[in-house]
C-alpha positions as CSV (number, residue, x, y, z in Angstrom):
1,X,0.0,0.0,0.0
2,X,1.2,3.5,-0.9
3,X,2.6,5.2,2.2
4,X,1.0,8.3,3.6
5,X,4.5,9.9,3.8
6,X,5.0,9.1,0.1
7,X,1.7,10.6,-0.8
8,X,2.7,13.8,1.1
9,X,6.1,13.9,-0.6
10,X,4.4,13.3,-3.9
11,X,1.9,16.1,-3.4
12,X,4.6,18.5,-2.4
13,X,6.8,17.3,-5.4
14,X,3.9,17.9,-7.8
15,X,2.8,21.3,-6.3
16,X,6.3,22.8,-6.3
17,X,7.0,21.4,-9.8
18,X,3.7,22.9,-11.1
19,X,4.4,26.2,-9.4
20,X,7.9,26.4,-11.0
21,X,6.6,25.2,-14.4
22,X,4.0,28.0,-14.3
23,X,6.6,30.6,-13.2
24,X,8.7,29.6,-16.2
25,X,5.9,30.2,-18.7
26,X,7.2,32.5,-21.4
27,X,10.8,32.2,-20.4
28,X,12.9,33.5,-23.3
29,X,16.5,32.5,-24.2
30,X,17.6,36.0,-23.4
31,X,16.1,35.9,-19.9
32,X,17.3,32.3,-19.4
33,X,20.9,33.4,-20.1
34,X,20.7,36.7,-18.3
35,X,23.4,37.2,-15.6
36,X,22.1,39.2,-12.7
37,X,25.6,40.1,-11.5
38,X,28.9,40.5,-13.3
39,X,30.5,37.5,-11.4
40,X,27.4,35.3,-11.4
41,X,27.7,31.6,-12.0
42,X,26.0,30.7,-15.3
43,X,26.2,28.3,-18.2
44,X,28.6,28.9,-21.1
45,X,30.1,27.1,-24.0
46,X,32.6,24.5,-22.9
47,X,36.1,25.3,-24.1
48,X,37.2,21.7,-23.7
49,X,34.2,20.1,-25.6
50,X,33.3,22.1,-28.7
51,X,29.6,22.2,-29.3
52,X,28.8,21.5,-25.7
53,X,28.0,23.8,-22.8
54,X,29.0,23.7,-19.1
55,X,28.3,25.5,-15.9
56,X,30.3,26.5,-12.8
57,X,29.8,24.2,-9.8
58,X,31.6,23.5,-6.6
59,X,30.4,21.2,-3.8
60,X,31.7,23.8,-1.4
61,X,31.1,27.2,-3.1
62,X,33.2,30.0,-1.9
63,X,31.7,32.3,0.8
64,X,29.6,34.2,0.2
65,X,27.8,31.8,-2.3
66,X,27.9,33.1,-5.8
67,X,24.8,34.7,-7.4
68,X,23.6,32.4,-10.1
69,X,21.6,32.9,-13.3
70,X,18.2,31.3,-14.2
71,X,20.0,29.0,-16.6
72,X,22.4,27.9,-13.8
73,X,19.5,27.1,-11.5
74,X,17.5,25.1,-14.0
75,X,20.5,23.2,-15.1
76,X,21.3,22.5,-11.4
77,X,17.8,21.1,-10.9
78,X,18.1,18.8,-13.9
79,X,21.6,17.6,-12.8
80,X,20.5,16.9,-9.3
81,X,17.4,15.0,-10.4
82,X,19.3,13.0,-12.9
83,X,22.4,12.2,-10.8
84,X,20.7,11.6,-7.4
85,X,18.1,9.3,-9.1
86,X,20.7,7.5,-11.3
87,X,22.8,6.6,-8.3
88,X,19.9,5.7,-6.0
89,X,17.9,3.7,-8.6
90,X,20.1,3.2,-11.6
91,X,23.6,2.2,-12.7
92,X,25.2,5.2,-11.0
93,X,27.8,5.7,-13.7
94,X,27.3,9.2,-15.0
95,X,28.8,12.3,-13.4
96,X,27.8,16.0,-13.8
97,X,30.1,16.6,-16.8
98,X,28.3,13.7,-18.6
99,X,25.0,15.5,-18.6
100,X,23.7,17.8,-21.3
101,X,23.8,21.5,-20.3
102,X,21.0,23.0,-22.4
103,X,21.7,26.5,-23.8
104,X,18.1,27.4,-24.7
105,X,15.2,27.9,-22.3
106,X,12.9,25.5,-24.2
107,X,15.4,22.7,-24.1
108,X,16.2,23.3,-20.4
109,X,12.5,23.2,-19.4
110,X,12.0,20.1,-21.5
111,X,14.9,18.3,-19.8
112,X,13.8,19.5,-16.3
113,X,10.3,18.1,-16.9
114,X,11.8,14.8,-18.1
115,X,14.1,14.6,-15.1
116,X,11.1,14.8,-12.8
117,X,9.3,11.9,-14.3
118,X,11.1,9.0,-12.5
119,X,10.6,10.6,-9.1
120,X,6.9,11.3,-9.8
121,X,6.4,7.7,-11.0
122,X,8.2,6.1,-8.0
123,X,6.3,8.2,-5.5
124,X,3.0,7.0,-6.9
125,X,3.6,3.4,-5.5
126,X,6.2,3.9,-2.8
127,X,5.6,2.2,0.5
128,X,7.0,3.0,4.0
129,X,9.5,0.2,3.4
130,X,10.5,1.7,0.1
131,X,11.1,5.1,1.7
132,X,13.4,3.5,4.3
133,X,15.4,1.4,1.9
134,X,19.1,2.4,1.8
135,X,20.2,3.6,-1.6
136,X,23.7,4.4,-3.1
137,X,24.6,8.1,-3.4
138,X,27.0,9.9,-5.7
139,X,28.2,11.7,-2.5
140,X,29.5,8.5,-1.0
141,X,27.4,7.5,2.1
142,X,24.1,5.7,1.4
143,X,20.9,7.7,1.9
144,X,17.4,6.3,2.3
145,X,15.1,6.5,-0.8
146,X,13.0,8.9,1.2
147,X,16.0,11.1,1.9
148,X,16.8,11.2,-1.8
149,X,13.3,12.4,-2.6
150,X,13.4,14.9,0.3
151,X,16.7,16.4,-1.0
152,X,15.3,16.7,-4.6
153,X,12.1,18.3,-3.2
154,X,14.1,20.8,-1.2
155,X,16.2,21.7,-4.2
156,X,13.2,22.1,-6.5
157,X,11.4,24.2,-3.9
158,X,14.2,26.6,-3.0
159,X,15.7,26.9,-6.5
160,X,12.2,27.4,-7.9
161,X,11.6,30.3,-5.5
162,X,15.0,31.8,-6.6
163,X,14.1,31.4,-10.2
164,X,10.8,33.2,-9.6
165,X,12.6,36.0,-7.9
166,X,15.1,36.3,-10.7
167,X,12.3,36.4,-13.2
168,X,10.7,39.3,-11.2
169,X,14.0,41.1,-11.1
170,X,14.5,40.7,-14.8
171,X,11.1,42.0,-15.6
172,X,11.6,45.1,-13.3
173,X,15.0,45.6,-15.0
174,X,13.4,45.6,-18.4
175,X,10.5,47.8,-17.3
176,X,12.9,50.4,-15.8
177,X,15.0,50.3,-19.0
178,X,11.8,51.0,-21.0
179,X,11.9,47.7,-22.8
180,X,8.5,46.1,-23.5
């Protein structure tokens, strides 16, 4: 029987995903690539792999944490969903550099939506025992399946709020510059 905890996680996963999807409606490539500060972390063409893109990332970002672009945040969500899930429920072979870094808003949102599907599907049938099952992690120490989902939900919720704020700031910037 599906766990009440899994149902609650699933409802939160769906609600935060829907909210972010709605907030990303109409996202343009220009806005997706906009850097809110001169030294912001963002995505950029990968000089070591022609035709591919990359993004700055450090498991221990320098203090204070860098400001990041909308593109960075969406790519980060995709990467977390794919890597956490692959290690917990799949072969656990890929690393962040193996993943596609989309350089258009449309592709990024398509990949983000696709990266959510395995989590959504799993939550629909997860039991209490499933949530407690130890799973491998790309970070080393095992985590329970429920902890993996909680981490992904937390990432989606807080980065989704940050993306919404950046979209608001971008719009205000455009309005004050007289751009319609």
